[in-house]
SETI-582702 format. One record per residue (C-alpha): x, y, z. Coordinates in nm, 2 decimals, decimal comma. Layout:
% SETI-582702
{r {X; Y; Z}}
...
% end
This chain:
% SETI-582702
{r {9,89; 8,62; 8,24}}
{r {9,60; 8,54; 8,48}}
{r {9,29; 8,75; 8,49}}
{r {9,37; 9,09; 8,65}}
{r {9,13; 9,18; 8,92}}
{r {9,31; 9,49; 9,03}}
{r {9,53; 9,69; 8,79}}
{r {9,84; 9,86; 8,95}}
{r {9,93; 10,17; 8,76}}
{r {10,30; 10,24; 8,82}}
{r {10,37; 10,61; 8,86}}
{r {10,73; 10,61; 8,96}}
{r {10,87; 10,73; 8,63}}
{r {10,65; 11,05; 8,67}}
{r {10,53; 11,11; 9,03}}
{r {10,84; 10,94; 9,18}}
{r {11,10; 11,11; 8,97}}
{r {10,95; 11,46; 8,97}}
{r {10,99; 11,49; 9,35}}
{r {11,36; 11,40; 9,38}}
{r {11,66; 11,62; 9,30}}
{r {11,84; 11,35; 9,11}}
{r {11,79; 11,33; 8,73}}
{r {11,77; 10,98; 8,60}}
{r {11,94; 10,92; 8,27}}
{r {11,71; 10,86; 7,97}}
{r {11,86; 10,52; 7,89}}
{r {11,82; 10,42; 8,25}}
{r {11,45; 10,52; 8,24}}
{r {11,40; 10,31; 7,93}}
{r {11,56; 10,00; 8,10}}
{r {11,35; 10,06; 8,41}}
{r {11,02; 10,10; 8,22}}
{r {11,10; 9,79; 8,01}}
{r {11,17; 9,59; 8,33}}
{r {10,84; 9,72; 8,49}}
{r {10,65; 9,61; 8,19}}
{r {10,83; 9,27; 8,19}}
{r {10,72; 9,22; 8,55}}
{r {10,35; 9,25; 8,44}}
{r {10,26; 9,61; 8,50}}
{r {10,03; 9,70; 8,21}}
{r {9,99; 10,07; 8,27}}
{r {10,29; 10,30; 8,35}}
{r {10,28; 10,68; 8,39}}
{r {10,61; 10,75; 8,21}}
{r {10,63; 11,13; 8,25}}
{r {10,48; 11,47; 8,24}}
{r {10,46; 11,73; 7,96}}
{r {10,57; 12,03; 8,16}}
{r {10,84; 12,29; 8,08}}
{r {11,19; 12,15; 8,14}}
{r {11,28; 12,45; 8,35}}
{r {11,00; 12,35; 8,59}}
{r {11,08; 11,98; 8,61}}
{r {11,41; 11,90; 8,45}}
{r {11,38; 11,54; 8,58}}
{r {11,11; 11,49; 8,31}}
{r {11,25; 11,69; 8,02}}
{r {11,28; 11,37; 7,81}}
{r {10,92; 11,27; 7,84}}
{r {10,84; 11,28; 7,47}}
{r {11,13; 11,04; 7,40}}
{r {11,03; 10,82; 7,68}}
{r {10,67; 10,80; 7,55}}
{r {10,78; 10,71; 7,20}}
{r {11,00; 10,43; 7,35}}
{r {10,73; 10,30; 7,58}}
{r {10,49; 10,28; 7,29}}
{r {10,72; 10,02; 7,14}}
{r {10,65; 9,78; 7,44}}
{r {10,37; 9,54; 7,34}}
{r {10,06; 9,55; 7,56}}
{r {10,17; 9,85; 7,76}}
{r {9,94; 10,14; 7,82}}
{r {10,15; 10,46; 7,82}}
{r {10,01; 10,73; 8,05}}
{r {10,13; 11,09; 8,11}}
{r {10,03; 11,39; 8,31}}
{r {9,95; 11,71; 8,12}}
{r {9,90; 12,05; 8,30}}
{r {9,73; 12,22; 8,01}}
{r {9,64; 12,22; 7,64}}
{r {10,00; 12,27; 7,52}}
{r {10,11; 11,97; 7,72}}
{r {9,82; 11,76; 7,58}}
{r {9,92; 11,86; 7,22}}
{r {10,28; 11,74; 7,29}}
{r {10,15; 11,42; 7,45}}
{r {9,92; 11,35; 7,15}}
{r {10,21; 11,41; 6,91}}
{r {10,43; 11,17; 7,11}}
{r {10,16; 10,90; 7,11}}
{r {10,05; 10,87; 7,47}}
{r {9,76; 10,63; 7,53}}
{r {9,63; 10,81; 7,84}}
{r {9,63; 11,18; 7,95}}
{r {9,57; 11,29; 8,31}}
{r {9,51; 11,66; 8,40}}
{r {9,52; 11,74; 8,77}}
{r {9,26; 11,97; 8,92}}
{r {9,33; 12,04; 9,29}}
{r {9,02; 12,07; 9,49}}
{r {9,23; 12,31; 9,71}}
{r {9,25; 12,62; 9,49}}
{r {9,56; 12,73; 9,68}}
{r {9,73; 12,41; 9,58}}
{r {9,61; 12,45; 9,22}}
{r {9,77; 12,80; 9,20}}
{r {10,09; 12,65; 9,34}}
{r {10,09; 12,34; 9,12}}
{r {9,95; 12,47; 8,79}}
{r {9,93; 12,85; 8,85}}
{r {9,57; 12,83; 8,75}}
{r {9,24; 12,87; 8,92}}
{r {8,97; 12,60; 8,91}}
{r {8,79; 12,78; 8,62}}
{r {9,12; 12,82; 8,43}}
{r {9,19; 12,44; 8,46}}
{r {8,84; 12,37; 8,34}}
{r {8,90; 12,59; 8,04}}
{r {9,21; 12,38; 7,97}}
{r {9,00; 12,06; 7,99}}
{r {8,76; 12,20; 7,74}}
{r {9,05; 12,28; 7,50}}
{r {9,19; 11,93; 7,54}}
{r {8,85; 11,78; 7,47}}
{r {8,82; 11,98; 7,15}}
{r {9,18; 11,87; 7,05}}
{r {9,10; 11,50; 7,11}}
{r {8,77; 11,52; 6,93}}
{r {8,95; 11,62; 6,62}}
{r {9,14; 11,28; 6,61}}
{r {8,99; 10,97; 6,46}}
{r {8,82; 10,77; 6,74}}
{r {9,08; 10,49; 6,73}}
{r {9,36; 10,74; 6,78}}
{r {9,22; 10,93; 7,08}}
{r {9,39; 10,88; 7,41}}
{r {9,18; 10,83; 7,71}}
{r {9,14; 11,15; 7,92}}
{r {9,12; 11,16; 8,30}}
{r {9,07; 11,45; 8,53}}
{r {9,25; 11,38; 8,86}}
{r {9,09; 11,54; 9,17}}
{r {9,40; 11,62; 9,36}}
{r {9,41; 11,71; 9,73}}
{r {9,06; 11,55; 9,75}}
{r {9,09; 11,45; 10,12}}
{r {9,29; 11,75; 10,25}}
{r {9,56; 12,00; 10,17}}
{r {9,88; 12,10; 10,36}}
{r {9,81; 12,46; 10,24}}
{r {9,44; 12,49; 10,31}}
{r {9,36; 12,21; 10,56}}
{r {9,05; 11,99; 10,53}}
{r {8,87; 11,98; 10,20}}
{r {8,49; 11,97; 10,18}}
{r {8,34; 11,66; 10,01}}
{r {8,08; 11,89; 9,84}}
{r {8,37; 12,07; 9,67}}
{r {8,51; 11,73; 9,55}}
{r {8,17; 11,63; 9,41}}
{r {8,11; 11,97; 9,24}}
{r {8,45; 11,97; 9,07}}
{r {8,41; 11,61; 8,97}}
{r {8,09; 11,70; 8,79}}
{r {8,26; 12,00; 8,63}}
{r {8,55; 11,79; 8,50}}
{r {8,31; 11,54; 8,34}}
{r {8,09; 11,82; 8,19}}
{r {8,41; 11,99; 8,05}}
{r {8,51; 11,67; 7,86}}
{r {8,70; 11,42; 8,07}}
{r {8,63; 11,05; 8,01}}
{r {8,66; 10,98; 8,38}}
{r {8,79; 11,12; 8,70}}
{r {9,04; 10,99; 8,95}}
{r {9,08; 11,05; 9,32}}
{r {9,42; 11,17; 9,45}}
{r {9,52; 11,20; 9,81}}
{r {9,81; 11,43; 9,72}}
{r {9,91; 11,51; 10,07}}
{r {9,83; 11,19; 10,26}}
{r {9,53; 11,32; 10,45}}
{r {9,29; 11,04; 10,38}}
{r {9,17; 10,76; 10,61}}
{r {8,97; 10,45; 10,51}}
{r {8,63; 10,59; 10,62}}
{r {8,68; 10,90; 10,40}}
{r {8,80; 10,69; 10,11}}
{r {8,50; 10,46; 10,12}}
{r {8,26; 10,74; 10,17}}
{r {8,39; 10,96; 9,89}}
{r {8,40; 10,68; 9,64}}
{r {8,04; 10,59; 9,71}}
{r {7,93; 10,95; 9,68}}
{r {8,11; 11,00; 9,35}}
{r {7,94; 10,69; 9,21}}
{r {7,61; 10,80; 9,34}}
{r {7,65; 11,14; 9,16}}
{r {7,82; 11,04; 8,84}}
{r {7,78; 10,67; 8,80}}
{r {8,03; 10,38; 8,83}}
{r {8,19; 10,45; 8,49}}
{r {8,31; 10,79; 8,60}}
{r {8,56; 10,66; 8,86}}
{r {8,78; 10,35; 8,84}}
{r {9,11; 10,46; 8,99}}
{r {9,27; 10,61; 9,30}}
{r {9,61; 10,76; 9,38}}
{r {9,70; 10,73; 9,75}}
{r {10,00; 10,84; 9,95}}
{r {10,15; 10,69; 10,26}}
{r {10,26; 11,01; 10,42}}
{r {10,09; 10,94; 10,75}}
{r {10,10; 10,56; 10,73}}
{r {9,75; 10,52; 10,60}}
{r {9,84; 10,42; 10,24}}
{r {9,77; 10,04; 10,24}}
{r {9,47; 10,08; 10,48}}
{r {9,32; 10,32; 10,23}}
{r {9,39; 10,08; 9,94}}
{r {9,20; 9,81; 10,12}}
{r {8,91; 10,05; 10,18}}
{r {8,91; 10,15; 9,81}}
{r {8,94; 9,80; 9,67}}
{r {8,66; 9,67; 9,90}}
{r {8,45; 9,96; 9,79}}
{r {8,50; 9,85; 9,42}}
{r {8,79; 10,05; 9,29}}
{r {8,98; 9,85; 9,02}}
{r {9,29; 10,06; 8,96}}
{r {9,54; 10,17; 9,22}}
{r {9,85; 10,39; 9,16}}
{r {10,18; 10,31; 9,33}}
{r {10,55; 10,40; 9,29}}
{r {10,84; 10,15; 9,30}}
{r {11,03; 10,19; 9,62}}
{r {10,78; 10,45; 9,74}}
{r {10,97; 10,73; 9,57}}
{r {10,81; 11,07; 9,51}}
{r {10,53; 11,29; 9,64}}
{r {10,43; 11,64; 9,53}}
{r {10,70; 11,91; 9,50}}
{r {10,44; 12,19; 9,53}}
{r {10,27; 12,07; 9,85}}
{r {10,49; 12,10; 10,17}}
{r {10,52; 11,77; 10,35}}
{r {10,35; 11,57; 10,07}}
{r {10,58; 11,26; 10,06}}
{r {10,53; 10,89; 10,07}}
{r {10,39; 10,72; 9,76}}
{r {10,26; 10,37; 9,82}}
{r {10,53; 10,11; 9,76}}
{r {10,45; 9,91; 9,45}}
{r {10,62; 9,60; 9,58}}
{r {10,43; 9,60; 9,91}}
{r {10,10; 9,67; 9,72}}
{r {10,15; 9,37; 9,49}}
{r {10,20; 9,15; 9,79}}
{r {9,90; 9,29; 9,98}}
{r {9,66; 9,24; 9,69}}
{r {9,79; 8,90; 9,59}}
{r {9,79; 8,77; 9,95}}
{r {9,42; 8,88; 9,97}}
{r {9,34; 8,68; 9,66}}
{r {9,33; 8,96; 9,40}}
{r {9,52; 8,90; 9,09}}
{r {9,75; 9,18; 8,98}}
{r {9,93; 9,00; 8,70}}
{r {10,26; 9,12; 8,85}}
{r {10,55; 8,88; 8,91}}
{r {10,74; 8,98; 9,23}}
{r {11,07; 8,83; 9,12}}
{r {11,07; 9,04; 8,81}}
{r {10,95; 9,34; 9,00}}
{r {11,25; 9,32; 9,23}}
{r {11,47; 9,30; 8,93}}
{r {11,32; 9,62; 8,81}}
{r {11,39; 9,77; 9,16}}
{r {11,76; 9,68; 9,11}}
{r {11,77; 9,89; 8,79}}
{r {11,61; 10,18; 8,98}}
{r {11,86; 10,15; 9,27}}
{r {12,16; 10,14; 9,04}}
{r {12,04; 10,44; 8,84}}
{r {11,97; 10,65; 9,15}}
{r {12,22; 10,53; 9,41}}
{r {12,18; 10,83; 9,64}}
{r {11,80; 10,80; 9,67}}
{r {11,65; 10,60; 9,95}}
{r {11,41; 10,32; 9,84}}
{r {11,14; 10,20; 10,08}}
{r {10,93; 9,88; 10,12}}
{r {10,90; 9,59; 10,36}}
{r {10,86; 9,31; 10,11}}
{r {11,19; 9,39; 9,93}}
{r {11,37; 9,35; 10,27}}
{r {11,17; 9,06; 10,41}}
{r {11,10; 8,86; 10,09}}
{r {10,79; 8,66; 10,02}}
{r {10,67; 8,42; 10,29}}
{r {10,74; 8,05; 10,26}}
{r {10,46; 7,88; 10,06}}
{r {10,34; 8,21; 9,90}}
{r {10,14; 8,16; 9,58}}
{r {10,01; 8,42; 9,35}}
{r {9,64; 8,47; 9,33}}
{r {9,44; 8,30; 9,07}}
{r {9,12; 8,49; 9,03}}
{r {8,92; 8,44; 9,35}}
{r {9,17; 8,20; 9,51}}
{r {9,36; 8,31; 9,82}}
{r {9,73; 8,34; 9,79}}
{r {9,76; 8,10; 10,09}}
{r {9,49; 7,86; 9,99}}
% end
């Protein structure tokens, strides 16, 4: 595989599936994840350790983690809402844990039923849990600043609040933070500005990734702003499925297939093969026949003469 300039973290098996009513069969999930990995995606968020009564779509996450661990070279990521979820994730063998902290406290209460301080208490508990493990067995631990650009429940979100909570997450024990435009409020100017302020406050090592939605059509424009600012990991969901079930109107994940084409066409290497990626999409479509899948590249195909990026070379050079 060529050098990866931008890593695409596929979140469809978690963020995508949690927001639809259909429940994907466990064996179909395994086939889908295997196909995503075969296409070159090196990090996949495979599920969430939440009670099955809350998200029955993700009730099999522990089994999925154990299966995904068997795929060579794949980083297996999961979302955890609290210490109990982290304990289950560690037991299953996840490589990466992400806990969401909504900058909008109204959304936090809807999403996790916890205030900011209660979430930070969970972070401290998870840090203590991870510190008990041998260093080589510790999963990485990310705190995701959700609704960091705005919230459908509260409206605009102050940048000062994002910076304050980012500092609090790092102080409580996260290895890094991520920015998440949960409700699709962000625009490129906001994205660029907030990234720079986070780095100014906490240093470059504190922030590598961003999770953007295309709810209002700004998704790929925001990706461009983030990548040009220096972000190296971008989340996306195959077919654009998913959103946030606890934020009204929060739909529209970035389409993985379109994101791969955008980055490769710009000369960034993603390590993802589009033909194999479209084969994985066929598995998803067959497993969820009643769910709409989005994306322009799957419909139009790759342009004649398209070449995958090789380091700094343009895809059309």
